[in-house]
TORTORMI-248536 format. One record per residue (C-alpha): residue number from 1; residue in one letter; x, y, z. Coordinates in steps of 0.5 Angstrom, whole numbers, plus 2048, in hexadecimal, padded with zeros to 3 digits. Layout:
BEGIN
n	res	u	v	w
NUM	A	X	Y	Z
...
//
This chain:
BEGIN
n	res	u	v	w
1	X	7CE	7B4	811
2	X	7CE	7BB	812
3	X	7D3	7BE	818
4	X	7D2	7C3	81E
5	X	7D6	7C9	81E
6	X	7D4	7CC	824
7	X	7D8	7D1	829
8	X	7D6	7D4	830
9	X	7DB	7D9	834
10	X	7DB	7DD	839
11	X	7E0	7E2	83A
12	X	7E2	7E9	83B
13	X	7E3	7EE	835
14	X	7EA	7F0	833
15	X	7E8	7F6	82F
16	X	7E2	7FA	82D
17	X	7DF	7F7	828
18	X	7E1	7FA	820
19	X	7DC	7FB	81C
20	X	7DD	7FC	815
21	X	7D7	7FD	80F
22	X	7D7	7F9	809
23	X	7D5	7FA	802
24	X	7CD	7FA	803
25	X	7CD	7FD	80A
26	X	7CF	7F6	80D
27	X	7D2	7F7	814
28	X	7D7	7F2	817
29	X	7DB	7F2	81E
30	X	7E1	7EF	820
31	X	7E5	7EF	826
32	X	7E9	7EA	82B
33	X	7E6	7E6	830
34	X	7EA	7E3	836
35	X	7E9	7DD	83A
36	X	7EC	7DA	840
37	X	7ED	7D4	843
38	X	7F0	7D2	849
39	X	7F4	7CB	84A
40	X	7F9	7C7	84F
41	X	800	7C7	84D
42	X	805	7C5	852
43	X	801	7C6	857
44	X	800	7CE	855
45	X	7FA	7D1	852
46	X	7FB	7D3	84B
47	X	7F7	7D8	846
48	X	7F7	7D6	83F
49	X	7F3	7DC	83B
50	X	7F1	7DA	833
51	X	7EF	7E0	82F
52	X	7EA	7DF	829
53	X	7E7	7E4	824
54	X	7E0	7E5	824
55	X	7DD	7E7	81E
56	X	7D5	7EA	81E
57	X	7D1	7EC	818
58	X	7CB	7F1	817
59	X	7C6	7F2	81C
60	X	7CB	7EE	821
61	X	7D0	7F3	820
62	X	7CD	7F9	821
63	X	7CA	7F6	827
64	X	7D2	7F4	829
65	X	7D4	7FB	827
66	X	7CF	7FE	82C
67	X	7D0	7FA	831
68	X	7D6	7F7	832
69	X	7DD	7F9	835
70	X	7E3	7F7	836
71	X	7E4	7F3	83C
72	X	7DD	7F1	83D
73	X	7DA	7EB	83E
74	X	7D6	7E6	839
75	X	7D4	7E0	836
76	X	7D4	7DE	82F
77	X	7D1	7D9	82B
78	X	7D3	7D9	824
79	X	7D7	7D4	81F
80	X	7DE	7D4	81D
81	X	7E0	7D6	816
82	X	7E7	7D5	813
83	X	7E9	7DA	80D
84	X	7EE	7DC	809
85	X	7F1	7E3	807
86	X	7F8	7E6	804
87	X	7FD	7EA	808
88	X	800	7F0	806
89	X	805	7EC	802
90	X	801	7E7	7FF
91	X	801	7E2	803
92	X	7FC	7DE	805
93	X	7F9	7DD	80C
94	X	7F4	7DA	810
95	X	7EF	7DC	815
96	X	7EA	7D9	81A
97	X	7E5	7DD	81D
98	X	7DF	7DC	821
99	X	7D8	7DF	81D
100	X	7D3	7E1	823
101	X	7CD	7DE	822
102	X	7CB	7E2	829
103	X	7CD	7E5	82F
104	X	7CB	7E6	836
105	X	7CE	7EB	83B
106	X	7D0	7E8	842
107	X	7D3	7EC	848
108	X	7D0	7EF	84E
109	X	7CA	7F5	84D
110	X	7CF	7FA	84F
111	X	7D4	7F7	84A
112	X	7CE	7FC	844
113	X	7CD	802	849
114	X	7D1	807	846
115	X	7D1	806	83F
116	X	7CC	804	839
117	X	7CA	7FD	83B
118	X	7C4	7FB	83D
119	X	7C3	7F9	845
120	X	7C3	7F2	844
121	X	7C6	7ED	840
122	X	7C5	7EF	838
123	X	7C3	7E8	835
124	X	7C2	7E9	82D
125	X	7BF	7E2	82B
126	X	7B9	7E5	82F
127	X	7B8	7EA	829
128	X	7B8	7E7	821
129	X	7BA	7ED	81F
130	X	7C1	7EC	823
131	X	7C3	7E5	822
132	X	7C7	7E4	81B
133	X	7C2	7DE	818
134	X	7C5	7E0	811
135	X	7CD	7DF	813
136	X	7CD	7DA	80D
137	X	7CC	7E0	809
138	X	7D3	7E3	80B
139	X	7D7	7E6	805
140	X	7DD	7E2	806
//
């Protein structure tokens, strides 16, 4: 039996996407995404915010760099990946990231009027060139 690894998030970017280019010109964009939920605790409303590390590869990274900005509301679909690395002291650390497969910009039309974004929601899954179908070939 095989498993399912699917993540759906709606949240606000905590920073502009940071884009790097790896060997062979492969683009990778990363940014934090904040999701919030409100619940009642002892008769008062409490808001809890979670931060998620988002990673986008190749064409999707290029689109993110062009259209996404700090504070923008976005719908993201992807999968969880945990990887390890060594810090400066040689200590092994682990991080869990959401590897995005597509995203859709959300918000009111006026949210996009004074920047480079289209006048409606940009849904990257509408165009195969923006969808990261080769996520299993990631170099880590």
